[in-house]
C-alpha positions as CSV (number, residue, x, y, z in Angstrom):
1,M,8.4,0.2,-10.4
2,T,8.5,-2.4,-13.1
3,F,5.6,-3.8,-15.0
4,A,6.0,-7.2,-13.2
5,E,6.0,-5.5,-9.8
6,A,2.9,-3.6,-10.8
7,C,1.2,-6.8,-11.7
8,E,2.1,-8.3,-8.4
9,I,0.8,-5.3,-6.5
10,L,-2.5,-5.5,-8.4
11,K,-2.7,-9.2,-7.7
12,G,-2.1,-8.5,-4.0
13,R,-4.8,-5.8,-3.9
14,Y,-7.4,-7.7,-5.9
15,R,-6.5,-11.2,-4.7
16,T,-6.1,-12.8,-8.2
17,H,-4.8,-11.8,-11.5
18,R,-8.2,-12.4,-13.0
19,E,-9.7,-9.7,-10.7
20,A,-6.8,-7.4,-11.4
21,A,-7.5,-7.7,-15.1
22,R,-11.2,-7.1,-14.6
23,N,-10.5,-3.9,-12.6
24,L,-8.2,-2.8,-15.4
25,N,-10.9,-3.5,-18.0
26,I,-8.5,-5.9,-19.8
27,S,-9.5,-9.4,-20.7
28,Y,-7.9,-12.0,-18.4
29,E,-6.4,-13.8,-21.4
30,H,-4.8,-10.6,-22.7
31,Y,-3.5,-9.7,-19.2
32,C,-1.9,-13.1,-18.9
33,A,-0.3,-12.7,-22.3
34,L,1.1,-9.3,-21.3
35,R,2.4,-10.7,-18.0
36,S,4.1,-13.7,-19.7
37,G,5.5,-11.8,-22.6
38,R,3.4,-13.5,-25.2
39,A,1.9,-10.1,-26.2
40,H,3.6,-6.9,-26.9
41,I,3.2,-4.3,-24.1
42,S,2.9,-0.8,-25.5
43,K,4.4,2.0,-23.5
44,R,1.0,3.5,-22.9
45,T,-0.4,0.2,-21.6
46,A,2.6,-0.4,-19.3
47,E,2.3,3.1,-17.9
48,F,-1.4,2.7,-17.3
49,I,-0.9,-0.5,-15.4
50,I,2.0,0.9,-13.4
51,L,-0.1,4.0,-12.6
52,K,-3.0,1.8,-11.4
53,A,-0.7,-0.2,-9.2
54,K,0.7,3.0,-7.7
55,T,-2.8,4.1,-6.8
56,V,-3.7,0.9,-5.0
57,A,-0.4,0.2,-3.4
58,P,-0.3,0.9,0.4
59,Q,1.4,4.2,1.0
60,E,4.1,4.4,3.7
61,Q,3.2,6.8,6.4
62,P,5.9,9.1,7.6
63,V,7.0,8.3,11.1
64,A,5.9,10.9,13.6
65,H,8.6,12.0,16.0
66,A,7.3,11.9,19.5
67,T,8.4,14.6,21.9
68,P,9.4,13.4,25.3
69,A,6.9,14.1,28.1
70,N,7.7,16.8,30.6
71,H,7.8,14.9,33.8
72,D,8.4,18.1,35.8
73,D,5.0,19.4,34.9
74,P,2.8,19.1,38.1
75,G,-0.3,18.7,35.9
76,M,1.0,15.5,34.5
77,S,0.6,12.2,36.3
78,L,2.1,9.0,35.1
79,P,0.4,5.7,35.6
80,N,2.0,3.5,38.2
81,S,4.1,6.4,39.4
82,G,3.4,5.8,43.1
83,Q,0.6,8.4,43.3
84,S,-2.6,7.4,45.0
85,V,-5.7,7.3,42.9
86,T,-9.2,7.8,44.3
87,V,-12.1,6.4,42.5
């Protein structure tokens, strides 16, 4: 993840760059200067912001593999399978 990507993730999470800066405990002006390249970004600061972005980024959930239903099982009834239902 790049520094710019991290800033966009934080903006997406906190709705604005101002709120992202507030949650990072960085002044908004300094955060803007970092994002625009007007201020030097130390390796430590960049790593901190990227780490914060990784913690708030939505995590992809692994896809669960479904097992096919055993239609030969007499205990299993399928909806709309032509079986009568008594209520």
